[in-house]
C-alpha positions as CSV (number, residue, x, y, z in Angstrom):
1,M,98.1,103.6,151.8
2,I,94.5,103.1,150.5
3,R,94.5,106.4,148.8
4,K,97.7,105.2,146.6
5,I,96.1,101.8,145.9
6,M,92.9,103.9,144.7
7,T,94.8,106.2,142.8
8,V,96.8,103.3,140.8
9,L,93.6,101.5,140.0
10,V,92.1,104.4,138.6
11,L,95.0,105.9,137.0
12,I,96.3,102.9,135.3
13,P,92.8,101.7,133.5
14,L,92.8,105.6,132.6
15,G,96.2,105.7,130.9
16,V,95.6,102.2,129.1
17,V,92.2,103.8,127.6
18,L,94.1,106.8,126.5
19,V,96.9,104.9,124.7
20,V,94.6,102.6,122.9
21,L,92.4,105.6,121.9
22,S,95.6,107.4,120.6
23,V,96.9,104.3,118.6
24,A,93.3,103.8,117.2
25,N,92.7,107.4,116.0
26,R,96.0,108.6,114.3
27,Q,94.1,109.4,111.2
28,P,94.3,113.2,110.4
29,A,91.2,115.3,110.7
30,T,90.8,118.9,109.8
31,L,89.3,121.3,112.1
32,R,87.7,124.1,110.0
33,L,86.9,127.3,111.9
34,D,85.8,129.4,109.2
35,P,81.8,128.4,108.5
36,F,81.5,130.6,105.3
37,N,84.4,129.2,102.9
38,E,84.2,125.0,103.1
39,I,86.6,125.0,100.2
40,D,89.5,127.1,101.2
41,P,89.0,128.0,104.9
42,A,90.8,130.9,106.3
43,I,91.7,129.0,109.4
44,A,91.9,125.2,109.4
45,V,94.1,123.1,111.4
46,T,94.7,119.3,110.6
47,V,95.9,117.3,113.5
48,P,95.6,113.7,114.3
49,L,92.0,113.0,115.7
50,F,93.1,111.8,119.0
51,V,94.6,115.2,119.7
52,M,91.2,116.9,119.3
53,V,89.6,114.1,121.3
54,L,92.2,114.7,124.2
55,L,92.0,118.4,123.9
56,A,88.1,118.4,123.8
57,V,88.1,116.3,126.9
58,L,90.7,118.7,128.7
59,A,88.7,121.8,127.7
60,G,85.5,119.9,129.2
61,M,87.3,119.1,132.5
62,T,88.6,122.8,132.8
63,V,85.3,124.5,132.1
64,G,83.5,121.9,134.6
65,A,86.2,122.7,137.4
66,I,85.9,126.6,137.1
67,S,82.4,126.3,137.0
68,V,82.3,124.0,140.3
69,W,85.0,126.7,141.9
70,F,82.3,129.5,141.2
71,S,79.5,127.7,142.3
72,Q,81.0,126.6,145.5
73,G,82.2,130.3,146.3
74,R,79.3,130.9,148.9
75,H,80.5,127.9,150.5
76,R,84.0,129.0,151.1
77,R,82.6,132.4,152.0
78,A,80.6,130.8,154.8
79,L,83.5,128.7,155.9
80,K,85.8,131.8,156.3
81,R,83.1,133.6,158.4
82,Q,82.6,130.7,160.6
83,Q,86.4,130.2,161.3
84,A,86.7,133.8,162.1
85,E,83.8,133.5,164.7
86,A,85.2,130.2,165.9
87,K,88.5,132.2,166.7
88,R,86.8,134.9,168.1
89,W,85.1,132.5,170.6
90,R,88.6,130.8,171.4
91,D,90.2,133.8,172.0
92,E,87.0,135.0,174.3
93,A,87.1,131.6,176.2
94,E,90.6,131.8,176.7
95,A,90.6,135.6,178.0
96,Q,87.7,134.2,180.4
97,K,89.8,131.4,181.6
98,K,92.8,133.7,182.3
99,R,90.5,136.2,184.1
100,G,88.9,133.2,186.1
101,D,92.3,132.0,187.2
102,S,93.2,135.5,188.3
103,L,90.2,135.6,190.3
104,A,90.7,132.4,191.7
105,A,93.9,133.4,192.7
106,E,93.0,136.7,194.1
107,A,90.1,135.0,196.3
108,A,92.7,132.5,197.5
109,T,94.9,135.4,198.7
110,R,92.0,137.2,200.3
111,S,90.8,134.1,202.0
112,A,94.2,133.2,203.5
113,S,94.9,136.9,204.5
114,S,91.6,137.2,206.1
115,D,92.0,133.9,208.1
116,N,95.3,134.8,209.4
117,A,94.1,138.3,210.3
118,S,91.1,137.0,212.2
119,L,93.8,135.1,214.5
120,P,94.9,136.9,217.8
121,A,98.2,138.2,217.6
122,S,99.5,135.8,220.4
123,L,98.6,132.8,218.7
124,P,100.9,131.7,215.6
125,A,99.3,131.2,212.1
126,R,98.9,127.3,211.6
127,F,99.4,127.7,207.8
128,P,101.2,130.6,207.1
129,V,100.6,132.3,204.0
130,K,103.3,132.4,201.2
131,A,103.4,135.9,199.4
132,A,102.7,135.7,195.7
């Protein structure tokens, strides 16, 4: 719920700013990509100024996101390694638990059978052992 409220509190003002920027900067602007021929450039685009500004902001955000993604690659690798190691340890703990349970059951069976074996044959076992 808080996340939705915070999103609304950020996105609505941002949208208002973008609309105001777009309405205030509707005049055409020419982007010339030919630095050698200023009078008749080979590549020139005329668009409203707000389109250029928004495209520049979008390009900056994209370059920044890619840069952050590459710089955090070592952290993602370390996380994968740690997750694999944690899985190995969990599997090992589960195997040891199963082994301990089977050893405990085996010890209980041996203990019960040795208790009954030590009784004279003429006396019945007080607590008979059930076969597993």
